[in-house]
C-alpha positions, 0 to 999 in steps of 0.5 A, spaced: 087 186 130 089 189 136 093 184 141 091 184 148 096 183 154 094 181 161 098 184 166 098 182 174 103 184 179 104 181 186 109 179 192 111 172 194 109 169 201 114 170 206 119 164 206 118 162 199 124 160 195 125 163 188 127 157 185 120 153 188 116 159 185 119 159 178 118 152 177 111 152 179 110 158 175 113 155 169 109 148 170 102 153 170 104 156 164 106 150 160 100 146 163 095 151 163 096 158 160 100 156 154 094 152 152 089 157 152 086 160 146 089 166 143 095 165 147 101 168 144 107 169 149 108 170 156 114 173 161 115 173 168 118 180 171 121 182 177 123 188 181 125 187 188 120 184 192 115 185 186 113 180 181 109 180 175 106 176 169 105 179 162 101 174 158 100 176 151 093 174 147 091 175 140 085 178 142 081 182 148 076 176 148 081 171 148 084 174 154 078 175 158 076 168 156 083 166 160 081 170 166 074 167 166 078 160 167 084 162 171 081 160 177 082 153 175 083 149 181 088 144 178 094 141 183 099 146 178 094 152 179 094 151 187 101 150 188 103 157 184 097 160 188 100 157 195 106 161 194 104 168 192 100 173 197 093 174 193 092 180 197 098 184 193 095 182 186 094 188 182 091 186 175 090 190 168 088 188 161 091 192 156 090 193 148 096 193 144 095 200 140 102 200 137 108 195 136 115 197 136 121 193 134 
């Protein structure tokens, strides 16, 4: 079975505190993302002013189901989305073809 990775990159809104952003991202992960079917792990990446989330799911169907529910309008999701520039988002779904250690 091939795992799937959801990768999304984005920029924060001007004036957003890194500490506030990281707290909102952790809350969203703990309260919503990590509870999704097939969730395996997640990472938050940074390169200058570009941030990225990389979330691994057991299957591509699990990743697609997550995306179908990602518009969750919970207060936690709204807080996270209020801190990022939604126009800067670039999303990709990948199948893991090879694991290395």
